[in-house]
C-alpha positions in Angstrom: 0.0 0.1 0.0 1.5 3.7 -0.8 1.5 6.5 1.6 -0.3 9.3 0.2 0.9 11.7 2.7 3.2 14.5 2.0 7.1 13.8 2.7 6.9 17.6 3.7 6.0 18.2 7.2 3.1 20.8 7.7 -0.5 21.4 6.0 -1.1 22.4 1.9 -2.3 25.6 3.8 1.0 26.4 5.3 3.1 25.4 2.1 0.6 28.1 -0.1 0.9 30.8 2.2 4.7 30.9 1.7 6.8 32.6 3.8 5.7 34.6 7.0 4.1 37.8 6.4 6.1 39.1 9.3 9.6 39.0 6.7 8.0 41.2 4.4 8.0 45.1 4.8 7.2 47.7 2.5 9.1 49.8 4.3 12.1 48.5 3.6 11.9 47.6 0.0 13.7 50.0 -2.7 16.1 51.7 -0.1 17.2 55.3 -1.2 20.7 54.1 -1.3 20.1 51.2 -3.7 18.6 53.8 -6.0 20.9 56.1 -5.6 23.6 53.5 -6.6 21.2 52.4 -9.5 21.1 56.2 -11.1 24.5 57.0 -10.8 25.8 53.9 -12.2 23.6 55.1 -15.4 25.7 56.8 -18.1 23.2 59.4 -18.8 23.6 61.0 -14.9 27.4 60.6 -15.7 27.1 62.5 -18.8 25.0 65.2 -17.6 27.2 66.0 -14.7 30.4 65.9 -16.6 28.5 68.7 -19.0 27.6 70.6 -16.0 31.3 70.5 -14.9 32.6 71.4 -18.5 30.3 74.6 -19.2 32.3 77.0 -17.2 35.4 75.4 -18.9 33.9 76.0 -22.2 32.4 79.4 -21.5 35.8 80.7 -20.1 37.9 79.2 -23.7 34.7 81.3 -25.4 35.7 84.6 -24.0 39.7 84.0 -24.4 38.8 83.4 -28.0 36.5 86.0 -28.3 38.2 89.5 -29.9 37.0 92.6 -27.4 33.9 94.6 -28.8 33.7 98.3 -29.0 32.4 99.8 -25.6 28.4 100.1 -25.6 28.0 102.5 -23.0 26.2 100.1 -20.7 26.6 97.5 -18.2 25.4 93.9 -18.8 25.9 90.5 -17.6 27.9 89.9 -20.9 30.7 92.7 -20.2 30.6 92.2 -16.5 31.3 88.3 -17.0 34.8 89.0 -16.9 35.6 91.5 -14.4 35.5 89.2 -11.6 35.3 85.3 -11.1 31.5 86.0 -9.3 30.6 88.0 -12.2 31.7 84.7 -14.4 29.4 82.5 -12.4 26.7 84.9 -12.2 26.8 84.9 -15.6 27.3 81.1 -16.3 24.2 80.0 -14.3 21.8 83.1 -15.9 22.9 81.6 -19.2 22.0 78.3 -18.1 18.8 78.4 -15.5 16.4 78.9 -18.5 17.1 75.8 -20.6 20.0 74.0 -19.4 18.9 73.5 -15.7 15.2 73.0 -17.4 16.1 69.7 -19.3 18.6 68.5 -16.4 15.6 68.4 -13.8 13.2 67.3 -16.5 15.7 64.2 -17.5 16.0 63.4 -13.7 12.5 63.4 -13.2 11.0 62.4 -16.8 13.4 59.5 -17.0 13.0 58.0 -13.7 9.9 55.5 -14.4 9.4 55.9 -17.7 12.7 54.2 -18.3 11.9 51.2 -16.2 8.5 51.0 -18.3 10.8 51.4 -21.6 13.1 48.4 -20.4 10.2 46.3 -19.1 11.4 46.2 -15.6 8.3 48.3 -13.9 6.1 45.3 -13.9 8.9 43.2 -12.0 9.7 45.9 -9.0 6.3 46.2 -8.5 5.9 42.4 -8.5 8.7 42.3 -5.7 6.6 43.6 -4.3 7.5 47.8 -4.1 4.2 49.3 -3.1 3.5 52.0 -6.0 3.5 55.1 -3.6 6.6 53.8 -1.9 8.3 53.4 -5.5 7.4 56.6 -6.7 8.8 58.5 -4.0 11.9 56.8 -3.9 12.4 57.6 -7.2 11.2 61.3 -6.7 13.3 61.9 -3.9 16.6 60.3 -5.6 15.9 62.7 -8.9 15.2 65.5 -6.3 18.5 64.8 -4.8 20.8 64.6 -8.3 18.8 67.7 -9.4 19.7 70.0 -6.5 23.5 68.5 -6.6 23.6 69.7 -10.8 21.9 73.0 -10.1 24.1 73.9 -7.5 27.3 72.0 -9.0 27.2 74.6 -11.7 28.0 78.3 -9.7 30.7 76.1 -7.6 32.6 74.9 -10.4 31.8 78.6 -12.1 33.4 80.2 -9.0 36.0 78.1 -9.2 37.0 78.7 -13.2 36.2 82.4 -12.7 38.2 82.7 -9.8 41.1 81.1 -11.4 40.4 82.9 -15.0 39.5 86.3 -13.4 40.7 86.9 -10.0 38.5 87.2 -6.6 37.1 90.9 -7.4 34.1 92.5 -6.1 30.7 91.1 -7.9 29.6 93.9 -9.8 26.2 94.4 -11.0 24.2 95.9 -14.3 23.3 98.8 -11.8 26.7 99.5 -11.0 26.4 98.1 -7.3 29.0 96.1 -5.5 29.6 93.1 -3.3 32.7 91.5 -2.2 33.3 88.4 -3.8 32.0 86.1 -0.9 29.6 88.0 -0.1 28.5 87.8 -4.0 29.6 83.8 -4.3 26.9 83.3 -0.6 24.2 85.3 -2.9 24.5 83.3 -5.8 24.0 80.3 -3.7 21.0 81.1 -2.5 19.9 82.1 -5.9 20.7 78.4 -7.0 18.7 77.3 -4.3 16.2 79.7 -5.4 16.3 78.0 -9.1 16.2 74.6 -7.6 12.4 75.4 -5.8 11.4 77.5 -9.2 12.3 74.3 -10.9 9.9 72.6 -8.8 6.9 72.6 -11.5 9.2 71.4 -14.0 10.0 68.4 -11.9 6.5 67.7 -11.3 5.6 68.0 -14.3 8.4 65.5 -15.5 7.1 63.0 -13.4 3.7 63.1 -14.3 4.8 62.7 -17.9 7.2 60.1 -16.9 4.1 57.9 -15.2 2.0 58.4 -18.4 4.1 57.1 -21.1 6.5 54.5 -21.8 8.8 56.8 -23.5 11.9 58.4 -21.6 12.3 60.7 -24.5 8.6 61.9 -24.3 8.6 62.7 -20.6 11.5 65.0 -20.9 10.6 66.5 -24.1 7.4 67.7 -23.2 8.5 69.1 -20.0 11.3 71.0 -21.5 8.9 72.1 -24.3 6.0 73.3 -21.8 8.5 75.0 -20.4 9.9 77.2 -23.6 6.3 77.8 -24.2 5.7 79.3 -20.9 8.4 81.6 -21.3 7.3 82.7 -24.9 3.9 83.5 -23.1 6.2 85.6 -20.8 7.2 87.9 -23.4 3.7 88.7 -24.6 2.5 91.7 -22.8 -0.2 91.9 -24.4 -1.6 89.4 -21.5 -1.0 91.7 -18.9 -1.9 90.2 -15.8 -2.5 87.0 -16.8 1.0 86.3 -17.2 1.2 85.9 -13.4 -0.2 82.8 -13.6 2.9 81.2 -15.3 5.3 79.1 -14.1 7.7 80.5 -15.6 7.0 83.8 -14.9 9.1 84.7 -12.0 12.3 82.2 -13.5 14.8 85.4 -13.2 13.4 86.8 -10.2 17.1 85.3 -8.4 18.5 88.4 -9.8 17.4 90.6 -7.4 19.7 89.4 -4.8 22.5 91.2 -7.1 21.5 94.1 -5.3 22.9 95.2 -1.9 19.6 95.8 -0.2 17.7 92.6 -2.0 13.8 93.1 -2.7 12.5 89.6 -2.1 8.9 90.5 -3.5 9.8 89.0 -6.8 11.2 85.4 -5.3 8.8 85.1 -2.6 5.9 85.3 -5.2 8.0 82.5 -7.3 8.5 80.3 -4.6 4.1 80.2 -4.0 4.3 79.8 -7.8 6.3 76.8 -8.5 5.2 75.1 -5.4 1.5 75.4 -6.3 2.5 74.3 -9.5 4.6 71.2 -8.4 1.8 70.5 -5.7 -0.9 70.1 -8.3 1.3 68.6 -10.8 2.9 66.3 -8.3 -0.8 65.3 -6.7 -1.8 64.3 -10.3 1.3 62.1 -11.0 0.5 60.2 -7.8 -2.9 60.0 -8.4 -2.0 58.7 -12.0 0.6 56.0 -11.0 -1.6 54.4 -8.6 -4.0 53.5 -10.8 -2.4 52.9 -14.0 -2.2 49.2 -15.7 1.3 48.7 -15.6 1.7 46.2 -18.4 5.3 47.2 -19.2 
């Protein structure tokens, strides 16, 4: 007579249940350290930081090769760029804030989820299982950290390159006001932090597009295009007060920091506007991702 009993001690119910539920802790899935290492190893992250570091050097070479033009009779950021290292750093930030840094932020946020979908690995991450809200939060936190690092790296490298090339003289504003080198450097870093906050709406929009498509280029390009359209509309004076609702309305308000007596009004409105846009778009991203049918 054969013995039909299982050779494994226990019940069928215990076998079907798998490992004890206490071994699974949602709060320990996808640690920030793991996600950060993954993103740092990606070629697009390394190329992005490489370009950020090279931009001040490229600008210095361009200034060195360009012939001195005739005096214009007025001061602007280009004319003042070679006055001191602080002025050079201000020009580098002003030249990059409206496009290059927009692309950087859109790249880190727009590529983060859409890239997983394009690699067909997103569904496996969710099957790990990693809660959707946690997956989105961890990726957003790492993207925010990388974006902030890139935004701060630009003025720091520019101050170093400009200081070596043009010295540590005073920061001279287009209005003729002057700040010490270290005072100007501090103002510049505060301006970089403002730029980071102001671009939070770009980050939220890129994240929303990233959870809505499997094409990383579409998410990144969509966020950049929205910024360009907003900047164009901001130049149309016929829109009058309607321009105050544009997310890029106060994008250059950080330039008020170049004055001896800072007017914080523009930056305050800019922070409020950007964070409002970011909150709405970020909430839409969480809602969309929580209900999306992930097949990739």
